C-alpha positions as CSV (number, residue, x, y, z in Angstrom):
1,X,-26.7,-74.2,-135.1
2,X,-29.8,-72.4,-136.3
3,X,-33.0,-71.2,-134.7
4,X,-36.3,-69.9,-135.8
5,X,-37.1,-66.2,-135.0
6,X,-40.7,-65.7,-133.8
7,X,-42.6,-63.0,-135.6
8,X,-46.2,-61.9,-135.7
9,X,-47.7,-65.0,-137.1
10,X,-47.1,-68.7,-137.2
11,X,-46.7,-68.6,-141.0
12,X,-44.0,-66.0,-140.8
13,X,-42.2,-68.0,-138.2
14,X,-42.3,-71.1,-140.4
15,X,-41.0,-69.1,-143.4
16,X,-38.1,-67.8,-141.4
17,X,-37.3,-71.3,-140.3
18,X,-37.2,-72.6,-143.8
19,X,-35.0,-69.6,-145.0
20,X,-32.5,-69.9,-142.2
21,X,-32.2,-73.7,-142.6
22,X,-31.9,-73.4,-146.3
23,X,-29.0,-71.0,-145.9
24,X,-27.1,-73.6,-143.9
25,X,-27.9,-76.4,-146.2
26,X,-26.7,-74.4,-149.2
27,X,-23.6,-73.2,-147.5
28,X,-22.6,-76.8,-146.6
29,X,-21.9,-77.6,-150.3
30,X,-21.2,-74.1,-151.6
31,X,-17.5,-74.8,-151.5
32,X,-17.8,-77.8,-153.9
33,X,-16.4,-77.1,-157.4
34,X,-15.4,-79.0,-160.4
35,X,-11.8,-77.8,-160.4
36,X,-11.1,-78.4,-156.7
37,X,-7.9,-80.4,-157.3
38,X,-6.6,-78.3,-160.2
39,X,-3.5,-77.3,-158.4
40,X,-3.0,-80.2,-156.1
41,X,-3.9,-83.2,-158.3
42,X,-4.8,-81.9,-161.8
43,X,-5.1,-85.5,-163.3
44,X,-7.4,-86.8,-160.6
45,X,-10.3,-87.5,-163.0
46,X,-8.2,-89.4,-165.6
47,X,-6.4,-91.4,-162.8
48,X,-9.7,-92.4,-161.2
49,X,-11.3,-93.2,-164.6
50,X,-8.3,-95.5,-165.5
51,X,-8.5,-97.3,-162.2
52,X,-12.3,-97.8,-162.6
53,X,-11.8,-99.1,-166.1
54,X,-9.3,-101.6,-164.9
55,X,-11.6,-102.8,-162.2
56,X,-14.5,-103.0,-164.7
57,X,-12.4,-105.3,-166.9
58,X,-12.2,-107.7,-164.0
59,X,-15.9,-107.8,-163.2
60,X,-19.1,-106.1,-164.4
61,X,-20.3,-106.0,-160.8
62,X,-18.0,-103.0,-160.4
63,X,-20.7,-100.9,-162.0
64,X,-23.8,-101.6,-159.9
65,X,-21.7,-102.1,-156.7
66,X,-20.1,-98.7,-157.0
67,X,-23.3,-96.9,-157.9
68,X,-25.2,-98.5,-155.0
69,X,-22.3,-97.7,-152.6
70,X,-22.5,-94.0,-153.4
71,X,-26.2,-93.9,-152.7
72,X,-25.9,-95.8,-149.4
73,X,-23.0,-93.5,-148.3
74,X,-24.8,-90.3,-149.1
75,X,-28.1,-91.2,-147.4
76,X,-26.3,-92.0,-144.1
77,X,-24.4,-89.1,-142.6
78,X,-24.1,-87.5,-146.0
79,X,-21.5,-88.1,-148.8
80,X,-18.5,-88.4,-146.6
81,X,-17.3,-92.0,-147.3
82,X,-18.2,-93.1,-143.8
83,X,-19.6,-96.3,-145.3
84,X,-16.0,-97.3,-146.1
85,X,-14.9,-97.2,-142.5
86,X,-14.3,-100.3,-140.4
87,X,-14.7,-100.6,-136.7
88,X,-16.7,-102.7,-134.2
89,X,-19.8,-100.7,-134.8
90,X,-19.6,-99.5,-138.5
91,X,-22.2,-98.4,-141.0
92,X,-21.3,-101.2,-143.4
93,X,-22.2,-103.8,-140.8
94,X,-25.8,-102.7,-140.5
95,X,-28.2,-105.3,-142.0
96,X,-29.3,-102.8,-144.7
97,X,-25.6,-102.6,-145.9
98,X,-24.6,-106.2,-145.7
99,X,-25.7,-106.8,-149.3
100,X,-23.3,-104.1,-150.6
101,X,-21.0,-105.9,-153.0
102,X,-17.3,-105.9,-152.1
103,X,-16.4,-104.8,-155.6
104,X,-17.8,-101.3,-154.8
105,X,-15.4,-100.9,-151.9
106,X,-12.6,-102.4,-153.9
107,X,-13.2,-99.9,-156.7
108,X,-12.6,-96.9,-154.3
109,X,-9.5,-98.6,-152.8
110,X,-8.0,-99.3,-156.2
111,X,-8.6,-95.7,-157.3
112,X,-7.1,-94.4,-154.1
113,X,-4.0,-96.6,-154.6
114,X,-3.6,-95.3,-158.2
115,X,-3.8,-91.7,-156.9
116,X,-1.3,-92.4,-154.2
117,X,1.1,-93.8,-156.7
118,X,1.3,-90.3,-158.2
119,X,3.5,-88.1,-155.9
120,X,1.6,-85.0,-156.6
121,X,-1.7,-86.6,-155.7
122,X,-0.7,-88.7,-152.7
123,X,-3.1,-88.2,-149.8
124,X,-4.6,-85.2,-151.5
125,X,-7.9,-86.6,-152.7
126,X,-10.7,-87.5,-150.3
127,X,-12.3,-91.0,-150.5
128,X,-15.7,-89.2,-150.7
129,X,-14.6,-87.5,-153.9
130,X,-13.1,-90.7,-155.3
131,X,-16.4,-92.4,-154.8
132,X,-18.3,-89.6,-156.5
133,X,-16.0,-89.7,-159.5
134,X,-16.0,-93.5,-159.7
135,X,-19.8,-93.4,-159.6
136,X,-19.9,-91.1,-162.6
137,X,-17.4,-93.3,-164.4
138,X,-19.3,-96.6,-163.9
139,X,-22.6,-95.0,-165.1
140,X,-20.8,-93.9,-168.3
141,X,-19.2,-97.4,-168.7
142,X,-22.7,-98.9,-168.7
143,X,-23.8,-96.6,-171.5
144,X,-25.3,-93.9,-169.3
145,X,-24.6,-90.2,-169.4
146,X,-21.3,-88.7,-168.4
147,X,-21.5,-85.5,-166.3
148,X,-19.3,-83.0,-164.4
149,X,-18.7,-83.9,-160.8
150,X,-18.4,-81.3,-158.1
151,X,-15.5,-82.0,-155.8
152,X,-14.1,-80.8,-152.5
153,X,-15.8,-83.2,-150.0
154,X,-14.0,-84.1,-146.8
155,X,-14.1,-87.6,-145.4
156,X,-16.0,-88.3,-142.3
157,X,-14.5,-90.0,-139.2
158,X,-17.6,-91.3,-137.7
159,X,-19.4,-94.5,-138.8
160,X,-22.0,-96.3,-136.6
161,X,-24.6,-99.0,-137.1
162,X,-27.2,-96.8,-135.4
163,X,-26.8,-94.0,-137.9
164,X,-28.1,-96.3,-140.7
165,X,-31.4,-97.2,-139.0
166,X,-34.4,-96.0,-140.9
167,X,-32.1,-94.0,-143.3
168,X,-32.3,-96.2,-146.4
169,X,-35.4,-97.0,-148.5
170,X,-36.8,-100.6,-148.2
171,X,-38.2,-102.8,-151.0
172,X,-41.7,-102.5,-149.6
173,X,-41.9,-98.7,-149.4
174,X,-44.9,-97.0,-150.9
175,X,-44.7,-93.6,-152.6
176,X,-45.3,-91.4,-149.5
177,X,-42.5,-93.2,-147.7
178,X,-40.1,-92.8,-150.6
179,X,-41.0,-89.1,-151.0
180,X,-40.6,-88.4,-147.3
181,X,-37.2,-90.1,-147.1
182,X,-35.8,-88.4,-150.2
183,X,-37.3,-85.0,-149.3
184,X,-35.3,-85.1,-146.1
185,X,-32.2,-84.8,-148.3
186,X,-33.6,-82.1,-150.5
187,X,-34.6,-84.4,-153.3
188,X,-37.9,-84.1,-155.1
189,X,-40.2,-86.8,-156.3
190,X,-38.8,-86.5,-159.8
191,X,-35.3,-86.9,-158.3
192,X,-36.4,-90.0,-156.5
193,X,-37.9,-91.6,-159.6
194,X,-34.8,-90.7,-161.7
195,X,-32.5,-92.2,-159.0
196,X,-34.7,-95.3,-158.8
197,X,-33.9,-95.7,-162.5
198,X,-30.4,-96.9,-161.4
199,X,-32.2,-100.2,-160.8
200,X,-31.8,-100.7,-164.5
201,X,-28.4,-102.1,-163.4
202,X,-27.4,-104.7,-160.9
203,X,-29.2,-107.4,-158.9
204,X,-31.1,-108.2,-155.8
205,X,-31.6,-111.3,-153.7
206,X,-34.6,-113.7,-153.5
207,X,-35.2,-112.9,-149.9
208,X,-35.8,-109.2,-150.7
209,X,-38.9,-109.8,-152.8
210,X,-40.1,-113.3,-152.0
211,X,-43.2,-111.9,-150.3
212,X,-44.5,-110.6,-153.7
213,X,-44.4,-114.1,-155.3
214,X,-45.2,-116.3,-152.2
215,X,-47.9,-115.2,-149.8
216,X,-51.2,-116.5,-148.5
217,X,-53.0,-114.2,-150.9
218,X,-50.9,-115.5,-153.9
219,X,-48.9,-113.4,-156.3
220,X,-48.9,-109.6,-155.8
221,X,-51.6,-108.4,-158.3
222,X,-49.4,-105.4,-159.4
223,X,-46.8,-107.9,-160.6
224,X,-46.9,-109.2,-164.1
225,X,-48.0,-112.8,-163.7
226,X,-45.7,-114.3,-166.3
227,X,-42.8,-112.4,-164.8
228,X,-43.8,-113.6,-161.3
229,X,-43.8,-117.2,-162.5
230,X,-40.3,-116.7,-163.9
231,X,-39.2,-115.3,-160.6
232,X,-40.7,-118.4,-158.8
233,X,-38.6,-120.6,-161.1
234,X,-35.4,-118.6,-160.2
235,X,-36.3,-118.4,-156.5
236,X,-38.2,-121.6,-155.6
237,X,-39.5,-122.0,-152.0
238,X,-36.7,-122.6,-149.5
239,X,-34.0,-121.5,-151.9
240,X,-31.0,-119.7,-150.5
241,X,-32.3,-116.2,-150.0
242,X,-29.0,-114.8,-151.2
243,X,-29.5,-116.0,-154.8
244,X,-29.1,-113.0,-157.1
245,X,-31.7,-111.9,-159.6
246,X,-31.3,-109.1,-162.1
247,X,-33.3,-105.9,-161.2
248,X,-33.9,-105.3,-164.9
249,X,-35.0,-108.5,-166.7
250,X,-34.4,-107.0,-170.2
251,X,-31.1,-105.0,-170.3
252,X,-29.4,-105.7,-166.9
253,X,-26.0,-104.5,-168.1
254,X,-27.0,-101.3,-169.8
255,X,-27.9,-98.0,-168.2
256,X,-31.0,-97.1,-170.1
257,X,-34.7,-96.3,-169.6
258,X,-35.8,-100.0,-169.9
259,X,-36.4,-100.0,-166.1
260,X,-39.4,-97.6,-166.7
261,X,-40.7,-99.6,-169.6
262,X,-40.6,-102.6,-167.4
263,X,-42.7,-100.8,-164.8
264,X,-45.3,-100.1,-167.4
265,X,-45.5,-103.9,-167.9
266,X,-45.7,-104.8,-164.2
267,X,-42.1,-106.0,-164.1
268,X,-40.8,-103.9,-161.2
269,X,-39.0,-106.3,-158.9
270,X,-39.7,-104.4,-155.6
271,X,-43.0,-102.9,-154.3
272,X,-41.0,-99.7,-154.2
273,X,-40.3,-100.0,-157.9
274,X,-43.8,-100.9,-159.1
275,X,-45.5,-98.3,-156.9
276,X,-43.9,-95.6,-159.1
277,X,-46.2,-96.7,-161.9
278,X,-49.3,-97.8,-160.0
279,X,-49.5,-94.6,-158.0
280,X,-51.2,-91.9,-160.2
281,X,-48.9,-89.2,-158.7
282,X,-45.7,-90.7,-160.0
283,X,-47.0,-92.5,-163.1
284,X,-46.7,-89.6,-165.5
285,X,-43.0,-89.2,-164.8
286,X,-42.5,-93.0,-165.3
287,X,-44.3,-92.7,-168.6
288,X,-42.1,-89.7,-169.6
289,X,-38.9,-91.5,-168.8
290,X,-40.1,-94.7,-170.5
291,X,-40.8,-92.8,-173.7
292,X,-37.6,-90.7,-173.7
293,X,-34.1,-92.0,-172.7
294,X,-32.8,-88.5,-173.0
295,X,-35.3,-87.2,-170.5
296,X,-34.4,-89.9,-168.1
297,X,-30.6,-89.2,-168.5
298,X,-31.1,-85.5,-168.0
299,X,-33.2,-86.0,-164.9
300,X,-30.7,-88.6,-163.5
301,X,-27.7,-86.2,-163.9
302,X,-29.6,-83.5,-162.1
303,X,-30.7,-85.9,-159.3
304,X,-27.3,-87.5,-158.8
305,X,-25.6,-84.1,-158.7
306,X,-28.0,-83.1,-156.0
307,X,-27.4,-86.4,-154.2
308,X,-23.7,-85.7,-154.2
309,X,-24.3,-82.5,-152.2
310,X,-26.1,-84.2,-149.4
311,X,-24.6,-83.6,-146.0
312,X,-21.1,-82.9,-147.4
313,X,-18.2,-81.9,-145.2
314,X,-16.1,-79.1,-146.8
315,X,-13.2,-77.0,-145.8
316,X,-9.5,-77.8,-145.3
317,X,-9.1,-79.1,-141.8
318,X,-6.9,-82.1,-142.5
319,X,-9.7,-84.7,-142.6
320,X,-9.5,-84.9,-146.3
321,X,-6.4,-87.1,-146.0
322,X,-8.0,-90.1,-144.4
323,X,-6.9,-93.3,-146.2
324,X,-9.6,-95.4,-147.8
325,X,-7.8,-98.7,-146.9
326,X,-9.2,-98.3,-143.4
327,X,-12.1,-100.4,-144.7
328,X,-9.8,-103.5,-144.4
């Protein structure tokens, strides 16, 4: 709990509120550290990486599915693996999560099984930490940056459909909506743009953007017309809305800055993608990332590290031992 202490002025009161709230936010992830499992499961990173590699050899979808799963988990109830839980009213059953590919869930389950096959690691590593490590590993597999992962998250025990409502960005969001949602998790506009760059991987479905290519007013004017006509060919009227389309039409299997170069050409698949270039407030950052892959990578590492701290549960109260296979 926290409360704001009233002082002489409204401004002072607001400053105290922010300070006290910030203290609790920081303390929630202060216990995370890179060597959290040094004594209990010293090979955790190599074991998870090996399991992720094996899963990747089976299907490329492992990469975008795992990355997207991490984002959806952290934005709802924090990075606590609650999206993995199964019950009659679970997060993963909310309409916004139904498109999460099963390969993301399976990646975590396979990595958990690999850890449990090692006697020194059995039931020692949280599913939340496994997902964070697997996310780093799939980004690297796609040619993106590798980075150190802070560990020590406990797994949540609560997962409800209601907790997802209005917690995830939608394809038609404008910049203010995106900034507000990300700011609620301590993420800046630059963080939001960098994380949006993950759309350089993976796919979406025709039903998620059909309004941009079919409407009474015609094609969305912010959309590259030739690209829009190509999308119409891939997603004709009355097509199955679940047909998958690459988010990045140029290098869909490589983690790079092509996403931002596509935005410069009007080839952002969602309104929430293209708005990053058409809005003058975010356009300079898009241009920066489009011209420098290293600048994008650096910003992405910073942003996903901050994302991994959102709403984390820490401390050793036994909850860390929940088994991932509860998703079945």
